[in-house]
C-alpha positions as a printed NumPy array, in Angstrom:
array([[141.788,   0.676,  50.01 ],
       [143.884,   3.771,  50.414],
       [142.483,   6.897,  48.797],
       [144.299,   8.285,  45.796],
       [145.582,  11.272,  47.766],
       [146.929,   9.211,  50.647],
       [150.581,   8.771,  51.466],
       [152.414,   6.533,  53.885],
       [155.398,   7.57 ,  55.919],
       [158.547,   5.623,  56.784],
       [160.956,   7.755,  58.805],
       [161.31 ,  11.09 ,  57.034],
       [160.409,   9.714,  53.602],
       [156.852,  10.141,  52.355],
       [155.677,   7.589,  49.856],
       [152.897,   8.626,  47.51 ],
       [150.752,   5.582,  46.821],
       [148.505,   7.232,  44.247],
       [150.013,   5.363,  41.278],
       [150.245,   2.013,  43.046],
       [146.64 ,   1.027,  43.649],
       [146.351,  -1.99 ,  41.336],
       [149.203,  -4.46 ,  41.794],
       [149.401,  -7.553,  39.592],
       [151.491, -10.33 ,  41.116],
       [152.618, -12.839,  38.501],
       [153.487, -16.145,  40.088],
       [151.86 , -18.531,  42.541],
       [154.879, -19.383,  44.703],
       [156.192, -18.15 ,  48.062],
       [157.639, -14.913,  46.688],
       [154.264, -14.059,  45.195],
       [152.587, -14.944,  48.503],
       [154.877, -12.649,  50.499],
       [154.643,  -9.673,  48.18 ],
       [150.902, -10.005,  47.679],
       [150.428,  -9.992,  51.454],
       [152.68 ,  -6.952,  51.713],
       [150.835,  -4.91 ,  49.108],
       [147.474,  -5.852,  50.575],
       [148.65 ,  -4.799,  54.032],
       [149.285,  -1.3  ,  52.661],
       [145.781,  -1.09 ,  51.249],
       [146.46 ,  -1.855,  47.602],
       [144.259,  -4.007,  45.398],
       [146.095,  -7.153,  44.31 ],
       [145.365,  -9.538,  41.47 ],
       [147.495, -12.659,  41.226],
       [147.974, -14.066,  37.761],
       [148.681, -17.69 ,  36.957],
       [148.416, -20.127,  34.087],
       [146.019, -21.972,  36.395],
       [144.144, -19.313,  38.38 ],
       [142.044, -21.929,  40.176],
       [145.035, -23.051,  42.214],
       [145.101, -19.583,  43.807],
       [141.463, -19.748,  44.942],
       [142.443, -20.632,  48.518],
       [144.758, -17.626,  48.627],
       [141.962, -15.362,  47.395],
       [139.494, -16.74 ,  49.938],
       [141.916, -16.134,  52.821],
       [143.456, -12.835,  51.683],
       [142.919,  -9.763,  53.841],
       [141.95 ,  -6.975,  51.457],
       [140.87 ,  -6.435,  47.869],
       [142.188,  -9.617,  46.296],
       [141.409, -11.303,  42.993],
       [142.863, -13.891,  40.643],
       [143.063, -14.213,  36.883],
       [145.01 , -15.519,  33.952],
       [148.431, -14.117,  33.183],
       [147.104, -11.816,  30.469],
       [144.165, -10.683,  32.603],
       [146.416,  -9.754,  35.495],
       [148.888,  -7.935,  33.253],
       [146.139,  -5.915,  31.589],
       [144.554,  -5.027,  34.959],
       [147.655,  -4.083,  36.908],
       [149.134,  -0.599,  37.118],
       [152.285,  -2.092,  38.636],
       [153.339,  -5.649,  37.85 ],
       [155.495,  -7.891,  40.017],
       [157.193, -10.724,  38.147],
       [157.736, -13.532,  40.653],
       [158.096, -16.705,  38.593],
       [160.858, -19.26 ,  38.167],
       [163.671, -17.91 ,  36.055],
       [163.363, -20.784,  33.612],
       [159.739, -19.777,  32.967],
       [160.238, -16.   ,  32.876],
       [160.739, -15.466,  29.149],
       [157.745, -17.597,  28.208],
       [155.712, -15.825,  30.89 ],
       [156.452, -12.44 ,  29.295],
       [155.072, -13.813,  26.017],
       [151.915, -14.993,  27.789],
       [151.462, -11.691,  29.632],
       [151.546,  -9.861,  26.324],
       [153.945,  -7.034,  25.536],
       [151.031,  -4.646,  24.914],
       [149.718,  -5.303,  28.449],
       [153.129,  -4.395,  29.888],
       [153.855,  -1.277,  27.839],
       [154.554,   1.815,  29.93 ],
       [154.199,  -0.023,  33.245],
       [156.637,  -0.574,  36.086],
       [157.625,  -4.249,  36.167],
       [159.282,  -5.208,  39.449],
       [161.459,  -8.117,  38.373],
       [162.129, -10.513,  41.236],
       [163.368, -13.343,  39.006],
       [166.77 , -15.021,  38.939],
       [168.237, -17.19 ,  36.145],
       [168.499, -20.308,  38.276],
       [169.117, -23.411,  36.191],
       [167.367, -26.723,  36.686],
       [170.489, -28.242,  38.211],
       [171.735, -28.71 ,  41.781],
       [174.037, -26.108,  43.371],
       [177.777, -26.494,  42.825],
       [179.193, -26.752,  46.373],
       [176.561, -24.318,  47.589],
       [176.603, -22.022,  44.556],
       [173.479, -21.904,  42.425],
       [173.964, -22.674,  38.749],
       [172.693, -20.028,  36.321],
       [171.617, -20.485,  32.718],
       [172.914, -17.015,  31.792],
       [176.553, -16.04 ,  31.455],
       [178.528, -13.313,  33.229],
       [177.893, -10.786,  30.458],
       [174.108, -10.982,  30.333],
       [171.227, -11.054,  32.76 ],
       [167.781, -12.531,  32.684],
       [166.296,  -9.056,  33.032],
       [168.102,  -7.934,  29.871],
       [166.429, -10.79 ,  28.018],
       [163.039,  -9.816,  29.431],
       [163.51 ,  -6.155,  28.568],
       [164.232,  -7.118,  24.964],
       [161.024,  -9.149,  24.849],
       [158.951,  -6.223,  26.15 ],
       [160.909,  -3.108,  25.119],
       [158.162,  -0.673,  26.133],
       [157.883,  -2.052,  29.669],
       [159.78 ,  -0.376,  32.514],
       [161.67 ,  -3.195,  34.202],
       [163.306,  -2.608,  37.582],
       [165.236,  -5.375,  39.311],
       [164.147,  -5.78 ,  42.937],
       [163.334,  -8.393,  45.602],
       [165.627, -10.989,  43.993],
       [168.467, -10.991,  46.54 ],
       [166.757, -11.869,  49.833],
       [164.472, -14.607,  51.104],
       [160.732, -14.143,  50.864],
       [160.429, -14.084,  54.678],
       [162.236, -10.724,  54.744],
       [160.791,  -8.987,  51.697],
       [158.315,  -6.913,  53.668],
       [159.271,  -5.185,  56.934],
       [162.704,  -6.858,  57.229],
       [163.659,  -7.117,  60.938],
       [167.271,  -5.968,  60.549],
       [169.095,  -3.106,  62.238],
       [170.422,  -1.134,  60.474],
       [167.952,  -1.129,  57.611],
       [169.071,  -3.51 ,  54.822],
       [169.794,  -2.5  ,  51.246],
       [167.983,  -3.527,  48.088],
       [170.039,  -2.929,  44.966],
       [167.924,  -1.904,  41.994],
       [168.518,  -1.116,  38.346],
       [166.613,  -0.338,  35.174],
       [166.548,   1.991,  32.199],
       [163.69 ,   4.257,  33.304],
       [164.396,   6.82 ,  36.026],
       [160.77 ,   7.401,  36.984],
       [160.166,   3.67 ,  37.277],
       [163.157,   3.384,  39.616],
       [161.798,   6.288,  41.657],
       [158.47 ,   4.463,  41.95 ],
       [160.23 ,   1.208,  42.876],
       [162.212,   3.069,  45.524],
       [158.974,   4.407,  47.01 ],
       [157.596,   0.874,  47.247],
       [160.787,  -0.447,  48.811],
       [160.901,   2.408,  51.303],
       [157.334,   1.659,  52.37 ],
       [158.284,  -2.002,  52.743],
       [161.198,  -1.121,  55.058],
       [164.167,  -1.096,  52.681],
       [166.954,   1.256,  51.714],
       [167.357,   1.329,  47.925],
       [170.566,   1.831,  45.974],
       [170.274,   2.491,  42.248],
       [173.262,   0.95 ,  40.457],
       [172.399,   1.861,  36.877],
       [170.697,   0.594,  33.763],
       [169.44 ,  -2.824,  32.803],
       [173.012,  -4.145,  32.417],
       [173.486,  -3.798,  36.171],
       [171.024,  -6.661,  36.604],
       [174.025,  -8.922,  35.952],
       [175.67 ,  -8.311,  39.359],
       [172.324,  -7.875,  41.106],
       [171.154, -11.294,  39.928],
       [174.472, -12.737,  41.099],
       [173.617, -11.513,  44.601],
       [171.049, -14.299,  44.77 ],
       [173.886, -16.795,  44.456],
       [175.77 , -14.994,  47.226],
       [172.69 , -14.782,  49.454],
       [171.908, -18.484,  49.053],
       [175.453, -19.815,  49.556],
       [175.45 , -19.601,  53.388],
       [172.057, -21.278,  53.38 ],
       [173.19 , -24.254,  51.343],
       [176.471, -24.559,  53.253],
       [175.342, -23.842,  56.848],
       [171.524, -23.591,  56.786],
       [171.918, -19.837,  57.345],
       [168.983, -18.128,  55.652],
       [168.516, -15.175,  58.028],
       [170.611, -12.409,  56.501],
       [170.425,  -9.475,  54.1  ],
       [172.869,  -7.121,  52.372],
       [173.88 ,  -3.639,  53.504],
       [175.53 ,  -0.929,  51.389],
       [178.096,   1.045,  53.398],
       [179.836,   4.193,  52.229],
       [181.785,   7.084,  53.651],
       [179.829,  10.302,  53.976]])
């Protein structure tokens, strides 16, 4: 594991990893797999939380690094940073099971999207939220003392860590806590991303919609090998 004083460098940006040693990954799917592998590769300790921890035993046995598994509440209590990587339809109930007290004061990297249990409409995912709300806003209300930051929701899991694009792709983030967004930016920078902060929790509405935009070429043309880039005049 990296020492508390260590830092990692990506280009000219130094990322202090001192506050990111214990990473709780909530979710047992492919997004959780990719991000857990990424955090472990940078020397962090990772605990994956699940309603059924036993189904993650194989992952633990094969993981390279300090890896453990636990219940949802155990992982939330243990983690210094929490990554929420569950189905959108299960996210609100998952917050209840994690326990608001276990989340208080912590950075929650929210990778969820409000994808409904219905087939896409001509390639466009159906959402259970409306245009004037986001899933992250609902989650923030459930755990008001947690520091939610939207991230990792608008690209495929294959590209979440060390994305092989040139120029570097953009991850749009948002949240109400400036320090939490600074910490999320440090993580994203280490993982090979440019971050663009687009505001408070309300900005999760357009960021979550980016998942629909990212998936549309995949459903229509089997094109899943892209990412977004923010361009601006200097």
